[in-house]
Short mmCIF file of the C-alpha atoms (twelve columns), coordinates in Angstrom:
data_MODEL
# 
_entry.id   MODEL 
# 
loop_
_atom_site.group_PDB 
_atom_site.id 
_atom_site.type_symbol 
_atom_site.label_atom_id 
_atom_site.label_alt_id 
_atom_site.label_comp_id 
_atom_site.label_asym_id 
_atom_site.label_seq_id 
_atom_site.Cartn_x 
_atom_site.Cartn_y 
_atom_site.Cartn_z 
_atom_site.pdbx_PDB_model_num 
ATOM 1  C CA . UNK A 1  100.830 106.172 115.254 1 
ATOM 2  C CA . UNK A 2  99.498  102.611 113.625 1 
ATOM 3  C CA . UNK A 3  99.684  100.622 110.501 1 
ATOM 4  C CA . UNK A 4  97.360  99.588  108.763 1 
ATOM 5  C CA . UNK A 5  98.189  95.812  106.785 1 
ATOM 6  C CA . UNK A 6  96.600  94.526  104.204 1 
ATOM 7  C CA . UNK A 7  96.979  91.151  103.028 1 
ATOM 8  C CA . UNK A 8  97.523  91.467  99.254  1 
ATOM 9  C CA . UNK A 9  99.217  87.649  98.392  1 
ATOM 10 C CA . UNK A 10 98.087  84.289  99.251  1 
ATOM 11 C CA . UNK A 11 99.309  82.228  102.280 1 
ATOM 12 C CA . UNK A 12 99.690  78.923  100.154 1 
ATOM 13 C CA . UNK A 13 102.867 77.149  99.950  1 
ATOM 14 C CA . UNK A 14 104.809 80.047  101.614 1 
ATOM 15 C CA . UNK A 15 107.174 78.801  104.714 1 
ATOM 16 C CA . UNK A 16 104.932 77.527  108.067 1 
ATOM 17 C CA . UNK A 17 106.900 80.822  110.012 1 
ATOM 18 C CA . UNK A 18 105.098 83.149  107.671 1 
ATOM 19 C CA . UNK A 19 102.015 81.609  107.610 1 
ATOM 20 C CA . UNK A 20 102.014 81.924  111.691 1 
ATOM 21 C CA . UNK A 21 103.138 85.411  111.632 1 
ATOM 22 C CA . UNK A 22 100.177 86.380  109.002 1 
ATOM 23 C CA . UNK A 23 97.633  84.566  111.297 1 
ATOM 24 C CA . UNK A 24 98.935  86.581  114.499 1 
ATOM 25 C CA . UNK A 25 98.840  89.719  113.098 1 
ATOM 26 C CA . UNK A 26 95.104  88.588  112.487 1 
ATOM 27 C CA . UNK A 27 95.413  88.042  108.351 1 
ATOM 28 C CA . UNK A 28 93.508  84.636  106.943 1 
ATOM 29 C CA . UNK A 29 92.490  85.761  103.850 1 
ATOM 30 C CA . UNK A 30 93.967  87.801  100.951 1 
ATOM 31 C CA . UNK A 31 92.354  91.438  101.180 1 
ATOM 32 C CA . UNK A 32 92.362  91.241  105.251 1 
ATOM 33 C CA . UNK A 33 93.031  94.448  106.791 1 
ATOM 34 C CA . UNK A 34 94.286  95.383  110.608 1 
ATOM 35 C CA . UNK A 35 94.948  98.093  112.144 1 
ATOM 36 C CA . UNK A 36 98.316  97.682  114.706 1 
ATOM 37 C CA . UNK A 37 99.550  99.837  116.741 1 
ATOM 38 C CA . UNK A 38 103.385 101.246 115.207 1 
ATOM 39 C CA . UNK A 39 106.286 98.685  117.826 1 
ATOM 40 C CA . UNK A 40 108.731 96.803  117.302 1 
ATOM 41 C CA . UNK A 41 107.312 93.424  117.398 1 
ATOM 42 C CA . UNK A 42 104.932 94.330  114.597 1 
ATOM 43 C CA . UNK A 43 108.163 96.103  112.586 1 
ATOM 44 C CA . UNK A 44 109.680 92.397  113.262 1 
ATOM 45 C CA . UNK A 45 106.169 90.960  111.722 1 
ATOM 46 C CA . UNK A 46 106.197 93.241  109.009 1 
ATOM 47 C CA . UNK A 47 110.096 92.623  108.201 1 
ATOM 48 C CA . UNK A 48 108.908 88.963  107.874 1 
ATOM 49 C CA . UNK A 49 106.209 88.997  105.703 1 
ATOM 50 C CA . UNK A 50 106.754 92.316  103.767 1 
ATOM 51 C CA . UNK A 51 106.539 90.673  100.550 1 
ATOM 52 C CA . UNK A 52 102.992 89.858  101.055 1 
ATOM 53 C CA . UNK A 53 101.069 92.301  102.361 1 
ATOM 54 C CA . UNK A 54 100.623 96.244  101.985 1 
ATOM 55 C CA . UNK A 55 101.098 98.498  104.952 1 
ATOM 56 C CA . UNK A 56 100.466 102.468 105.071 1 
ATOM 57 C CA . UNK A 57 100.772 104.940 108.337 1 
ATOM 58 C CA . UNK A 58 97.998  106.313 109.608 1 
# 
């Protein structure tokens, strides 16, 4: 099981921990898409920036 994560909102003006979390996932620009395996670490990252991203299970 994996997640397809798409950055939907800008990182400008966000808290530093949210920006670092997005960069750790590989998301730098609006529209970037990454595929990550489902695990507790990725679930925590999604919870931190859930309002900025769209997540689909694949």
